[in-house]
N, C-alpha and C positions, 0 to 999 in steps of 0.2 A: 715320144716328139718327132714331127714331120722331119723327112729329108731337107736338106739344104735348099734345093731348088725349089720346094714348095714353099718351103719359107718365103725364099723370095719373091715368086708369086704372090702369096697371101699378101706380104709388104704392100706391093704394087697395086694390087688389088684395092687395099685398105685405102690408100692415098687416093684411086681414080673414085672410089665410092664418095669418099670425103669432098673433093672435088665436086663430084655431080649433086649431092645435097645441097649444097651452097649454092652452086651456080645455077642449077635446071631446077631443083625442087625450091629453092628461096627458103631454107630452112637457115633458122639462127645460128651461125658458126659454133656458139658455144654447146647448143644442141647436136649439132651435127659433130661435134668432137667427143663430145661424151658417150653418144651413140655407136659409132665408130670405133672406138678405141675399146670399150667394154665387147664390142660383137668380134674386133682382132683378137683381143685377149682370149676370144672362146674357141674362135677358130683354129688357133696356133696350138691349143690344148692345154693352156694354162688351168690348174685347177680351180673351179668356179669360187672356192669359199675366199680364195685368195686375190680374186682378180680386183675387187674393188679397193681392197688393203693398200695393194703396189699402185693402184691409180689414183690415189688419195694421197699417197708418198709423192707419187712423180709431179702432182697441182701443188702438195703442199711445198715441196722443195722449189718451186720455182717461185711462189706467192711469196713465201717467206723474205725475199729480196725483190721481187719484184713489185710487188704491192708499196714497199713501204717508198721505194725509189721512184716509181710513177705518182703516190700520193704526194712527198714532199717537192718534189720536182713541179708538178702541177702547180702546187700553191706558191712556188717562186714566178712561175710564169706568169700567174694571175698576178702577182704582186708589179711583177714587170709591166703589164699589160695595161693593168689598173692606172697606172702610176704614169704611164709614158715614157717611163725607162726603155722598152721594148721600139717604140718609135724614135726614141732618141738614135739608141744603135743602129736603126733601120739611116736613119737620115746620115748618119756618120758613117756609115760603111755605103752609101751610096753615095755620097760626097767625094769618099777617097778613092773607090775604083769606079766611079761611074755606072750608071744604069744599066750599061751592055754587058757588064762583066760582073753583074752582081753575084752570077750564080759561081765565079770563080772566086768572089770574095767570101760566099759562104763555104765552100769547100775548104778555103785557105785557114778560116774561122775553125772547122769543123778537126781540120788536122791538128789545130793546137791544142784547142778545148780536149778533145780525144786521147791527147796523148797519155795522163794518168786515170781517166774513168774509164766505166765500162760501158759499153755502147748505149745500154738503155738510161746508162745516167747522162750523157752527152744528149742523148735525141731530145731529151723530155727539157733539157736546160734551153736547147736551140731552137725549138720548134715555135716559141713566140717570136722570135728573131726573123724565122722564114715567113711565117705569116704578117708579119710585121711588113718586112722588106716588099713582097708580093702583093700587099694593098697596097702600098705606095705607089708599084710599079704598073698595077693593074696587070700580074701577072698569075699563070698557074701555079699554085703553091708548089707543085711539084718542079718545077723547072728551079726552083731553088733548094726545096726537099732531097730531092736527090742526090745532087752534089755534096750536101750537107751530109745526107747517110753514108754516101761513100769515102768521104775522106773519115766519120769517124769507123767504118768497117773495116776500112785500112789500117789504120794504127791499132785495132781493136786485134785484129788477127796477126801481126806480124812485129809490131814494137813492143819491146819492153819498155817498160815495167809491168805491162799487162800480166795478169796471173798465168793464163796461158802460153802467152809467149814466153814468159820466165819458166816457167816448166819445161817446157823442149827445150830453152836454151839449156838448161842443167841436165834435163837427159842426154844430150848430144854433147855434151861439154864444152858448150860453144863461147868465145868471146862474148860478153855483153856489150861493149862497145863497139866491136864490130858487128855485131848483129843489129844493131840501133844503126848503124852507119850503112851497112847493106841493104837494111829495111826501108830506109829514105831514100836511097837511091832506087830501089823499086819501087815505093812505096807512092811516090809522089807523081811520077807518070802514070804509075795503073788509076789512082785517083781520079789524073785529069782526065782518062780514056771514060772512065765508068762513070766520072760524075759529069762535070759541065759538059763535055763533047758528047757522049750519050745522050744524055738529059736534051740536049736542043734537039736529036733526034727522036726521041721517043715522045716526050711532051705534046708536042701538037698531036700527035696520033691518039690520046687518051681523050676518055670521055670531057667534055668541056668542066670546068670547075665551078660550084656555086663562087660567085661575087666575093672577092674577099675585099672586107670592109676596112679601109684605112683606120688606124686606129686612133690616131686623134690629129684628124688630120686641120683641123679649124683652130687648134690649141697653137698660138706664136711660139717660136722657135725659144725664147727664152724662159716660157713658163713649164717648160719639160725637166723634169730632173738631168743635171749635170753629167754629162759621160762618165768623165773618170769615175764618179760616185755607183754610176749602173754598171758600170764594165767590171769596177772591184766588186760589186754587191754579186756578179752573175762569175766571176773565176773566183770568187770565195771558197767553191766548193773543189774545185779543181786545185787551186794551191795547197788547200787542205789534203786532199788525195795525194797528192805529189808526196806533200812532206811525209806522210805515212808511208810510203814506197820507198824514200830513201831514207829512212830514220833509221836505219840498222848501220848506216854509212856515218850518222854522227854522234848518234852515241852507243854506249856499250850494249850490248845485245842482253835482253831480260832485266835490263835497267827499269827502275820508273819510270825515267822519262822514255825510254823505248815505248815500254806499254803504252805510257799516256799519248804520245807522238802515233804509236800503231790505231790506237780506239778514237783518236781525232781524225785520223784519217783512213776511216771505213765511209764508204758510202754514205751511209745511212748516217752517221753524227756530222758529216760533212755538210750534206744536205738540209740537215734541220740546223746548223750554225746558220748558214745560209738563209734559211728562209727565217729564223729569229734576226738575222742582222738588216732582211729587206724590210721589215715589218718596222725597224726604225728609220733606215736609209731611205726607203722608196714609200714609208705610211706617215709614221707619228711626226717625222721629221718634215715632213710635207705638209702637215695640216689635217691628215685623215684621224679619226677617230679608232679605237680600238673597237667599237662598234661595228662601224664599216669593215676593218681589215676581217673581224672573225667572218662578216657576211660575204666576203670576198670568198674566205676559206670554206667555208660551207658550200657555196654555189659550186667553185670548181670542180670540187673533189664529187660529186656524181655523176657529171656524165664518164669519171673515170672508172666506174664501177664495171661496165662491161669488157671495157680493152683490159683492164686487169685479169677478170674471166676468161677471156677467151685465152690469155698469154697463157694463163694458169693452167687449163685444158690441153692448150697445145702439150706443153710441158709432160701433161700424162700421158699423150698420143704416144709423143717420145720414148716415155717410159713401157709403155706396152708393148714398142716395137723391139726394145730390148729385152724385157721378159720375156718374151714371146719369142724370143730367138732369130728373129729376122737380123739385126745388127751384128750378133755372131755370126751369122751366114755370109754376111758381107763381108768381115773381117777376114774368115776362113778362106773365101774366095780370093781376095785379093792376095791373101799369104802364098797361095799355090802359083802364082801369074810371075814369070821369071823375068822381070824387069830393072831398069836401071835404079840406083836407089832414091836417089833424085825426085825420081817421077811416081818408085813406089811410095814414098812418103807423103806426096800430093794425091795418090789414089787412094790410099790407106785413108786419109784423113776427110776426102771426098766422099767416101762410099758411108762412113761413120756420120760425117755430115747430113746426107742425105736422109740415113736411116733415124737419126736420133733429135737432128734440128739444133742440136748445140754444138760450138765454135769449141766450145771450150772441153767438152768431152771429144769431142773429133780429134782436136790436138793433143790429147793427153794419152788417149788410144793407140793414134799413129806414132806417136812418139817411144811408148813404151814397145811396141811392136817393131819399130824400126832402128832404133838405138842399138840392140845389138847386133845386129845385120850393119849397120852404120860403121861402128869398131872394128870391123873387120876391112873395111874400106879404106884407108888413111887419108888418099890421096882426094877423097871429097871433103870439104871445108865445112864443117858441123854450123857454124853459122848458114849457109845455103841452104840445111836442109832443115833448121828453124823457118826459113822462108818458106821453101817448098810446102809445106806443112801446115804452114799460117794461109799459104794460100789457098788449099784443099778445102783447109775448114770452113770457107764461107762460102762453097759452091750450091747451087739452086737450091737456094732459099724456098722453102714452099710451106706447105700447109701445119707442120710439125713445128717452125720454129717460132720463136715469140716475137722477133724480128719483123717477121712478115704481117701477122696481126698488128703490131705497132704502127708502121708505115700504112697498113689498110685501113686503121678505125683512126687515126688522128688525120689521114689527107683525103678519110672519105672516099676509097676510090672500091671499083669493084675487084671482086676475086680475079678475074680475066686481066684490069688493068696494073694489080698489082703485080702479077705476073709479069707482065709485059714490061713494067719499069724496075721494080725491084729486085726478082726473083732475076731478072736480066741484066742488071748491074751488078749482083752478086757474083753472077758466074760469069761477067766480063773482069770483075777484079781476081776472082780465081785465075780465070784461063791467062790473063795480061801477066799477072805476077810468076804466074810457074813459066812462061817462055823469059819472061825479063832473069828470071833466077836461073835459068838455064844456060841463057845468053852469056850472063856474069859470072857462071862457074867454068865458062871459056877462058877468062881473061883474069883471075883471081885464083 
């Protein structure tokens, strides 16, 4: 196995080659990711006979979750678009917040919707609303999409009951209630800075987007689905997943009721329930036939194939970084540095995030490494360690992160514009949240 310094250079070179293949050579991201992943595995010394199997395992582990979430979320979004439900929510949001503050509205909605759901789930749920509002206001979709993504990312990284945040909470022995309170104190201003404020700065500097068609501009207001039924359909999976998260507190652990609540609270089952509900609330109840609903379902799934594959091979690239030893070299390097424990938690999570592309893996790894060190420093609040770890876990999202490709493909951005907008937004979230956490540590 190559020395640690050489491994780090090989990992950095792989990322640089990947970006060059996509940006300069104009190679498909799917093909480029496969080529660079296999090349990196060979260069780092993995046995050739095991490379493809390990790569497939990395791809499969991501697709097992992402493919179902993207597919079901896309169907639900299609039903909202075709029924006029997305436009109904767009009109209501604009009317309540005003056109000038629509980006703040999307951030607020994302902070609420994102509390019980994974980033990918909240993203596919809210993307139709983003395009609906952008179409009505004749704005670049990223003007609203970036605040939406920032809100989802903040709660995903720092607020229990998200699995990674809960894992870190348990590892550090933090109080869940206080963690949520501190996470909101830090997370809300962080989302404001990285979302609406940064969005207003960077979006005018992005390449112009294709005109966004207003979904049902000529349909009178009274002909659209009601706001209540549309919102209830959209929030059904959110409620089910939230119920699954708190199920253990209202039922006996391991009981039949507990198992049922956990089952319906999984993202796949919750989204499936919402899709079936939308077939009635936004479809059959409004006069659509099952043949039409089936056509909508089939039509919307085809465009998701490339998105799903790119996200999958991005996870495969992250697996090659781990299997080849690049991730381990980063962790070892961080462990040798003598830094304050809050900063160390952020740093290790950040290094793991850059190496693997996974916020969850970054938080889990950092919490496992830092928890024994933190136990020897009782003056540092464990709740703040959770926030510092979560902040580090979202830094510098790039080509090995599934979220990077979701944003790029859904919004039709170039790699360069995705880095200017999404990668910079995630890095702002990480740095601002760390600074606010360090400031909070001075007063609590």
